[in-house]
C-alpha positions as semicolon CSV with decimal commas, in nm:
position;residue;x (nm);y (nm);z (nm)
1;M;10,227;9,863;10,756
2;P;10,458;9,688;10,518
3;L;10,328;9,404;10,313
4;V;9,985;9,414;10,470
5;H;9,813;9,501;10,139
6;W;9,947;9,155;10,014
7;L;9,737;8,946;10,259
8;P;9,392;8,813;10,165
9;K;9,132;9,052;10,345
10;N;9,073;8,799;10,637
11;A;9,196;8,727;11,000
12;S;9,575;8,703;10,872
13;R;9,549;9,031;10,768
14;H;9,365;9,160;11,086
15;A;9,638;8,999;11,264
16;A;9,919;9,157;11,098
17;I;9,749;9,482;11,132
18;E;9,721;9,432;11,502
19;L;10,106;9,343;11,534
20;F;10,216;9,649;11,340
21;T;9,976;9,868;11,535
22;R;10,103;9,693;11,906
23;L;10,443;9,765;11,749
24;G;10,369;10,136;11,707
25;I;10,381;10,079;11,296
26;E;10,073;10,249;11,220
27;P;9,913;10,539;11,007
28;R;9,862;10,713;11,376
29;W;9,528;10,850;11,266
30;K;9,434;11,132;11,540
31;E;9,090;11,011;11,577
32;L;9,195;10,716;11,694
33;R;9,476;10,818;11,912
34;H;9,250;10,755;12,235
35;M;9,175;10,370;12,154
36;S;9,344;10,070;12,248
37;A;9,569;9,898;11,993
38;R;9,309;9,638;11,910
39;E;9,034;9,883;11,854
40;K;9,283;10,085;11,649
41;A;9,353;9,770;11,435
42;G;9,003;9,671;11,386
43;R;8,970;10,037;11,256
44;Y;9,261;10,012;11,021
45;F;9,135;9,642;10,922
46;E;8,823;9,778;10,813
47;F;8,947;10,037;10,601
48;S;9,176;9,815;10,453
49;I;8,883;9,587;10,334
50;N;8,624;9,838;10,272
51;R;8,821;10,124;10,124
52;T;9,095;10,048;9,955
53;Y;9,115;9,851;9,621
54;Y;9,430;9,793;9,430
55;R;9,402;9,795;9,025
56;R;9,666;9,665;8,819
57;L;9,891;9,923;8,658
58;N;9,794;9,806;8,306
59;D;9,444;9,870;8,365
60;V;9,529;10,251;8,519
61;V;9,702;10,338;8,234
62;A;9,458;10,192;7,987
63;A;9,195;10,399;8,150
64;F;9,387;10,734;8,104
65;N;9,425;10,608;7,745
66;R;9,078;10,582;7,682
67;A;9,030;10,957;7,792
68;G;9,284;11,073;7,570
69;I;9,578;11,112;7,816
70;R;9,904;10,924;7,733
71;S;10,070;10,808;8,048
72;A;10,320;10,566;8,184
73;F;10,446;10,445;8,505
74;E;10,815;10,580;8,590
75;S;10,855;10,454;8,923
76;H;11,206;10,395;8,848
77;R;11,247;10,785;8,858
78;H;11,098;10,788;9,195
79;D;11,282;11,119;9,427
80;R;11,414;10,892;9,673
81;I;11,536;10,651;9,424
82;L;11,748;10,901;9,208
83;R;11,864;11,095;9,523
84;I;12,045;10,786;9,655
85;G;12,157;10,683;9,303
86;L;11,983;10,327;9,317
87;D;11,920;10,371;8,956
88;K;12,263;10,383;8,860
89;V;12,300;10,018;9,015
90;I;11,995;9,852;8,978
91;P;11,824;9,762;8,641
92;E;11,545;9,934;8,550
93;A;11,285;9,671;8,533
94;L;11,372;9,554;8,885
95;L;11,402;9,887;9,056
96;S;11,036;9,986;8,905
97;W;10,914;9,694;9,061
98;L;11,069;9,724;9,392
99;V;10,989;10,094;9,410
100;Y;10,600;10,008;9,326
101;N;10,591;9,753;9,550
102;F;10,772;9,916;9,883
103;V;10,790;10,290;9,826
104;G;10,508;10,425;9,569
105;C;10,427;10,471;9,226
106;V;10,518;10,763;8,963
107;L;10,265;10,799;8,669
108;V;10,331;11,037;8,409
109;A;10,051;11,160;8,208
110;K;10,047;11,401;7,919
111;K;9,723;11,539;7,763
112;E;9,741;11,472;7,360
């Protein structure tokens, strides 16, 4: 559900989740398949507020470093990006931000 995680954990997030669910843009969890859109939206919302937490990238890297694991986010090297060649036309910093926020993360970690 695009951009939902950016919304505050309140009624606006719930409304967005319900809208996406009614539009058919949803995770489609098997255990919810017999529920109405409203019921599924409630379950997705509960999950989003009680079972997800987004940490800052710097905090994740710092935790790995404290454990003796050298790490860095290299989202600009995401397989989908390399396949279509966006890395050749968009500056690395902008590409990393776009991929991290709209596609996913690539964390490279090496034990020292």
